[in-house]
C-alpha positions, 0 to 999 in steps of 0.5 A: 252829109247823108240826106236820109239821116238829115231828114230823120234828125230834122224831126228833133233838131232845127235843120239850119242848126244841122246844116250850119254846125255839123256839115263839116263834122261828119263823125259828130253828125253820125254819132248824133244820128246813132244817139237819136235812134228810138228805143222802147221804154216801159212807161214807168221809166219816164216817171220822175225823169227830168229829161225831155222825151219824144214818142212815136205816133202816127204823126211822127215823133211828138214831144211828151209834155207830161206823164200823168199817174192816174191812180188805181184802175181796172185793167183790160187786156186787149188781145189781137189775132197776131198774138200781141196785146196791150193792157189799159184801163177800160176807158183808155181810147184806141184809134179805130178804122174810122179815125175815131176812138174806142175804149176796151169796154166797148171793143168786141172781137173783130174790131180793128185798131190802128197800129204802126203796121196798118190795122190789127184785128181784136181777138178778145178783151178780158178784165185783168183785175185792179192795177194800183197805179196806171199812167198816161201821157200828154203829147204836144200834137194836134191829133193827140195820139201816140203809139202804145205797144204799137197801137195808136192811143189817145193822149190823156184828157188833161185839159178839162182837169187842168181847167177845173183845177185852175178854176178851183185855185182861183175861187179859193184865192178869192175867198170861196170854200171849194171842193174838187171831186176827182173821179179819174186822177189820184188825190196826190196828182191833183194836189201836186198840180194845184200846189204848182198853180199856187206857187209857180213851181212845175209839177215835178218840182213840187216835192223837191221844194215841199217846205217852200210850197207849204209856206206859200200855200199857208200864206195864200190861205191866210190872205184869202180865207178860202179853202180847196179840199180835194177828194177822190171819188169812185168811178161810177159814183152818184149824186147821192155819194157826193151829197153824203160827202159834202154834208160830212165834210161841212160837219167836220170842217165847220165850213159851208161849201160854196162850190164843187168841181166834178172831174168829170161828168162822164164817169158818174152814174145816174141815181134815177135810172140804170143806163148802160155806160155805152149810152153816154148821152142819155146817161150824162143827161140824167147825171146833169139834171141830178147835179143841178138839183144838188146845187139848188138843194145845197145852195152852191155852184157846181161845175163839171166837164164832159167830152162833147166832141161829136159833130155834124156837117155844117149844112145839116138841116135842123128845124128851129121854132118859128123859123123852119128848116135851116142849116145847123151852121146858121143856128144861134144860142137861144134858138129852140130846136126840134127833138123827139121831146119837142122844142129844146133851147140851144145853150151853146154851139162850137166848131170842131175839125174831124173826119166825117162820114156819109150815112145813107138810108134805104129811103135815100136820106143822107147825113154827114157826121163824125165817126163818134156822133151818136144816133138813137137806134132800136137797142139804145144809142150808137155811133159809127165808131161803136158799130153802127152798121148797114141794117141798123134802123135810125129814128126819123120824124113821124111826119116823114 
């Protein structure tokens, strides 16, 4: 039995199985090796497939858990200096040289992206217009990545959507009138996922068993008296758009909305100020405040999600009111932490494992952070992965 072939097949089959059941049948072993050679597929070929798939990634072949259709999106063509390209939505994430992630709307010529053969330099990014249906994969991998046209891509951020959808199902089953607002996924996909949660079918089985699904959902609604309305909102919508829809829905349905789930915060735009999409932290701050005010105004629960994966080293020093300078790993929820606007209350803290980098200023100050941690600079907010570079000026405390 060829050891090189055995190592290759061990990515897909248990090594004990290969040794115990194929060691005496070299012909069968060789045929299996040939059958398991990778082939390139268009992602559309996976649609409605009942087969199990694995996809190539920087971590080897990883299992595909789901193929997600995301509806209509503006498509950006990212072209490389070697003549290759990849088409994606403007928010799709590609892996850069820092081990972080960057989207086409933030990529400029000269950026380098991780590929199967090292790194490729971007020549240009152009808007190619609207595509009626785009797809993404969810892969079973700790690093959440796979190759698309040879470029390392982040898998779909399905976790937050599934969490919000599950929350909506549970609230509706407990008698609440819930509105689920999707700024990312199509209404059809959201409905199929929610139907699957209600009935116990897998998502791909919903349409094949639609009569039974319909009967189970009607029975659930009659028992709970709750409801769950799904509405796809445009990317970049504001709190005013949500307010208008909620009021119109309440008039036509005759139901008072108890809760709204917004999927998700990062894709909304603030009403009060025009903020660049690149300044995500500032933009989300205004949107969060406006959503909170809407919840108070309409007397309902409002839940959303954001991709908060920016990190500082645990020994980073911060100033806590009444305590002084301590390492960030020692802070507690409820402490008041010093910022440029005074002391602000810490609402939550969490740990996250990422590659980290050291930034050293001309004055000798140092900070260790992830590639996507954002810092205020002269022209807005920036991070290492989005082009923070030598010569940029970082803000410091006025007394230092």
